[in-house]
N, C-alpha and C positions, 0 to 999 in steps of 0.2 A: 852807460856812456857819459859819464861825468867828465871824463878827460877831454879837454878841448883839442888836444893833438890827435886823438882818435877820430873825432868829428871832422876835423880838417882833412885827415887822410881819407876818410870815407867819402867826403864831398869831392875830393880830387879823383878818387876811383870812379865815382858816379859820372863826373863830367868827362873824364877821359874815355870811359866805356861808351857813353852817349856819342861822343865825337867819333869813335871807331865805327859805330854803327851808321852814323850819318854820312861819313865820307864814302864816295862812290868809286873813286879810282883805286884799284887794288894795290898799286905801288905806294900811294899815300896812306892807304889803310894799313899796310904793313908797318910803316913808320909810326903811325899812331898806336898800333898794337905794341910796338917796342916801348913806347912811352907808357902805355897802360901796364906793361909788365914791370917797368921800373917803379911806377906808383904803387902797384900791388906789393912789390918787394919792400917798399917803405912802410906800407900798412902792416905787413907781417912783422917787420922789425919793431914798429911801435907796439904791436900786440905781443911782443916778447917771444917771437917764434923765429929765431935767427936761422935755423936749419931750413925751414920752409922758405924764408926770404932768399937764402942763397940759391935754392933750387929754382925759385921763381925768376931770380935774376939771370940765371944761366939759361933756362929753357924759355921763359916768357919774354925776356928782353933781348936775347941774342939769337938763339937757335931757331925758334919759330918764325920770327920776321925774316931771318936770312933764308930759310927754306921757301917762304912765300915769295920773296923777291926773286930767287932763282927760278921758281916755277913761272912767275909772271914773265920773266925775261925769256924763258924757253918757249912759252906759248906765243909771245909777241914776235919772236924772230921770224917764223915762217910767214906771218902775215906781211911783213915788210918786203920779203922777197916776191910775194905775189903782186904787191902794189907796184914794184919797180918793173915787173914784166909787162904790165898793161900799158 
């Protein structure tokens, strides 16, 4: 790990992953997860694995956070109806 770019990318991954674990709100957690996917894609690019980086960018930065956001929206919707009935 003599390359400073790799060290910086690894530090960014560690900081973003720690933030994803520390955030409690699922909607915000999905957004942080999207940032984590992007940072991981950058790390894979720095490590000269562009195919893995493209896969991570598609799945980790776009698809997974989108599915989490849709799930959170679906789960929260019935709760709002119950609150308005009271």
